[in-house]
C-alpha positions as CSV (number, residue, x, y, z in Angstrom):
1,X,0.0,0.0,0.0
2,X,1.3,3.5,-0.8
3,X,0.2,6.1,1.7
4,X,0.7,9.8,1.1
5,X,-0.3,12.6,3.5
6,X,-0.6,16.4,2.9
7,X,-1.6,19.2,5.1
8,X,-4.0,21.4,3.1
9,X,-4.5,25.0,4.4
10,X,-8.2,24.9,3.9
11,X,-11.0,23.4,6.0
12,X,-12.3,19.9,5.2
13,X,-15.6,21.3,3.8
14,X,-13.7,23.2,1.1
15,X,-11.5,20.2,0.2
16,X,-14.6,18.0,0.2
17,X,-16.3,20.4,-2.2
18,X,-13.5,19.9,-4.7
19,X,-13.8,16.1,-4.4
20,X,-17.6,16.4,-5.0
21,X,-17.1,17.9,-8.4
22,X,-16.1,14.9,-10.6
23,X,-15.5,17.2,-13.6
24,X,-12.7,18.8,-11.7
25,X,-10.7,15.6,-11.0
26,X,-8.6,16.4,-14.1
27,X,-7.3,19.5,-12.5
28,X,-5.5,17.7,-9.7
29,X,-5.3,13.9,-10.5
30,X,-1.9,13.5,-12.1
31,X,-2.1,11.6,-15.4
32,X,-5.7,12.5,-16.2
33,X,-5.9,13.9,-19.7
34,X,-9.7,14.3,-19.8
35,X,-12.8,13.7,-17.7
36,X,-15.1,11.8,-20.0
37,X,-18.1,11.6,-17.8
38,X,-19.2,12.0,-14.2
39,X,-22.4,10.5,-12.8
40,X,-24.8,13.3,-11.7
41,X,-25.0,11.8,-8.2
42,X,-21.2,11.8,-7.7
43,X,-19.8,11.1,-5.1
44,X,-22.6,8.9,-3.8
45,X,-21.9,5.2,-3.4
46,X,-22.1,3.5,-6.8
47,X,-21.5,6.7,-8.8
48,X,-18.9,6.4,-11.5
49,X,-16.3,8.8,-13.0
50,X,-14.8,8.0,-16.4
51,X,-11.5,9.5,-17.3
52,X,-8.8,9.2,-19.9
53,X,-5.4,8.8,-18.4
54,X,-2.0,8.5,-19.9
55,X,1.3,10.0,-20.9
56,X,1.6,11.6,-24.3
57,X,0.0,9.5,-26.9
58,X,-0.3,6.4,-24.7
59,X,-3.7,6.5,-23.1
60,X,-6.4,4.3,-21.6
61,X,-9.8,4.9,-20.2
62,X,-10.3,4.4,-16.5
63,X,-13.5,4.1,-14.5
64,X,-13.6,4.9,-10.8
65,X,-16.6,3.8,-8.8
66,X,-17.4,5.1,-5.3
67,X,-17.4,2.3,-2.8
68,X,-17.5,4.4,0.5
69,X,-18.7,8.0,0.9
70,X,-18.7,9.7,4.3
71,X,-19.2,13.5,3.4
72,X,-16.4,15.7,4.5
73,X,-14.5,12.7,6.0
74,X,-13.9,9.8,3.7
75,X,-14.1,8.8,0.0
76,X,-13.1,5.4,-1.3
77,X,-12.9,4.6,-4.9
78,X,-12.3,1.5,-6.9
79,X,-10.3,2.5,-10.0
80,X,-10.5,0.1,-12.9
81,X,-8.0,0.5,-15.8
82,X,-8.1,-2.6,-18.0
83,X,-5.9,-4.4,-18.8
84,X,-4.0,-3.3,-15.7
85,X,-6.6,-4.3,-13.2
86,X,-8.0,-2.3,-10.3
87,X,-6.9,-0.4,-7.3
88,X,-8.5,0.9,-4.1
89,X,-8.0,4.6,-3.5
90,X,-9.0,5.8,-0.1
91,X,-9.1,9.5,0.7
92,X,-9.5,10.6,4.4
93,X,-9.9,14.2,5.4
94,X,-8.9,14.8,9.0
95,X,-9.6,18.2,10.6
96,X,-6.3,19.7,11.7
97,X,-7.2,23.0,13.4
98,X,-8.8,25.1,10.6
99,X,-7.0,23.0,8.0
100,X,-7.2,19.5,6.5
101,X,-4.8,16.6,6.9
102,X,-5.4,14.7,3.7
103,X,-4.4,11.0,3.8
104,X,-4.4,9.1,0.5
105,X,-4.0,5.3,0.5
106,X,-3.6,3.4,-2.8
107,X,-3.6,-0.4,-2.9
108,X,-3.9,-2.8,-6.0
109,X,-6.9,-5.1,-5.9
110,X,-6.7,-7.1,-9.1
111,X,-4.4,-7.5,-12.1
112,X,-0.7,-7.1,-12.7
113,X,-0.4,-4.4,-10.0
114,X,-1.0,-7.1,-7.4
115,X,1.9,-9.1,-8.6
116,X,4.2,-6.1,-9.0
117,X,3.1,-4.6,-5.7
118,X,6.1,-3.7,-3.4
119,X,8.7,-1.1,-2.8
120,X,9.5,0.0,-6.4
121,X,5.8,0.3,-7.4
122,X,4.8,1.9,-4.1
123,X,7.6,4.4,-4.4
124,X,6.3,5.5,-7.9
125,X,2.7,5.6,-6.7
126,X,3.8,7.8,-3.7
127,X,5.6,10.2,-6.0
128,X,2.5,10.5,-8.3
129,X,0.2,10.8,-5.3
130,X,2.4,13.5,-3.8
131,X,2.1,15.5,-7.0
132,X,-1.6,15.1,-6.9
133,X,-2.0,16.3,-3.4
134,X,0.2,19.3,-4.1
135,X,-2.1,20.2,-6.9
136,X,-5.2,19.7,-4.8
137,X,-3.7,21.8,-2.0
138,X,-2.9,24.6,-4.4
139,X,-6.4,24.6,-5.8
140,X,-8.0,24.6,-2.3
141,X,-5.9,27.4,-1.1
142,X,-6.5,29.5,-4.2
143,X,-10.2,29.1,-3.9
144,X,-10.1,29.9,-0.2
145,X,-8.2,33.1,-1.0
146,X,-10.6,34.0,-3.9
147,X,-13.6,33.5,-1.6
148,X,-12.0,35.7,1.1
149,X,-11.4,38.5,-1.5
150,X,-15.1,38.2,-2.6
151,X,-16.6,38.5,0.9
152,X,-16.6,34.8,1.7
153,X,-18.9,33.8,-1.2
154,X,-18.2,30.2,-2.2
155,X,-16.8,30.6,-5.7
156,X,-16.1,27.6,-7.8
157,X,-14.8,27.1,-11.2
158,X,-11.8,25.9,-13.2
159,X,-8.2,26.8,-12.7
160,X,-8.7,30.3,-14.2
161,X,-11.5,31.4,-12.0
162,X,-15.3,31.1,-11.6
163,X,-17.5,30.2,-14.5
């Protein structure tokens, strides 16, 4: 299992709001080239998110299904990327003062990842996940600062600002 932690200088409610917008996963999930579809009831249990992942011209489509959802506390996904199998992705949001300690666990469930699981693979996954959490933290802080400038109104939108 690869475990990555990051202190995000925003409250759990703000970080959770980012997780609840499936269309924004491409902004922070490293390797995502395009969000193809997000179920309208995302992130309720059973909802799916379809994304295209890859590096350069090498791509594959991945489907992540919500297995556990505890609003503002815990989101667990099963990510399926055939022919590579599936992985469990567990995201825990721990209140840390006014901020969020984000704990991300990744563990292969099926496929070649199970056989290759170990130190080298876990190291690469931890590097990737560290990059993801850095992006997520930057987005959350930027949105917190933008909301403060606009009188605390909850602004959302893409990386360049509100819609």
